[in-house]
C-alpha positions in Angstrom: 7.4 4.8 -3.1 6.7 8.5 -2.8 9.6 10.2 -1.0 7.5 11.8 1.7 5.0 9.0 2.2 4.8 8.2 6.0 3.7 4.7 6.9 2.1 3.6 10.2 3.6 0.4 11.6 3.3 -1.7 14.7 5.9 -1.4 17.5 7.1 -4.9 16.5 7.7 -3.8 12.9 9.4 -0.6 14.3 11.9 -2.6 16.4 12.6 -4.9 13.4 13.3 -1.9 11.1 15.6 -0.3 13.7 17.5 -3.5 14.3 17.8 -4.7 10.7 17.5 -1.5 8.7 16.3 -3.4 5.7 13.0 -1.7 4.9 13.6 1.8 3.5 11.1 4.6 4.1 9.5 6.9 6.6 7.6 5.2 9.5 5.8 6.0 12.7 4.4 4.0 15.5 2.8 4.6 18.9 4.4 3.1 21.9 3.8 3.9 25.6 1.8 6.9 24.6 4.6 8.4 22.5 4.8 8.7 18.8 8.1 7.3 17.4 9.3 8.5 14.1 11.7 6.3 12.1 13.5 7.9 9.1 15.1 4.9 7.3 15.4 6.6 3.9 19.2 6.1 3.9 19.3 2.8 5.9 20.4 4.5 9.2 17.1 4.3 10.9 17.1 7.7 12.6 14.5 7.8 15.4 12.9 10.5 17.4 10.0 10.6 20.0 7.1 13.1 19.9 4.0 14.0 21.8 1.8 14.3 18.7 1.5 12.5 15.4 1.6 15.8 13.6 4.9 16.8 15.1 6.3 13.3 14.3 5.2 13.5 10.6 6.6 17.0 10.2 10.0 15.8 11.5 9.9 12.8 9.1 9.1 15.0 6.2 11.8 17.5 7.3 9.3 20.3 7.5 10.5 23.2 9.6 8.7 26.1 11.2 11.2 28.7 10.0 
């Protein structure tokens, strides 16, 4: 898998990845009107909420404004 490939998943799949930390990669889902980013590259399932998909994907790809 490409290092910066971001995959859209369902809220159910997101909860499973966060709980089990088995599937490695970068993921986003939409839940309750918020974009949830899940960075599970290293098996720690880091999560963050965003207002936009673009902001979510920038965070997942570790792109910064400065």
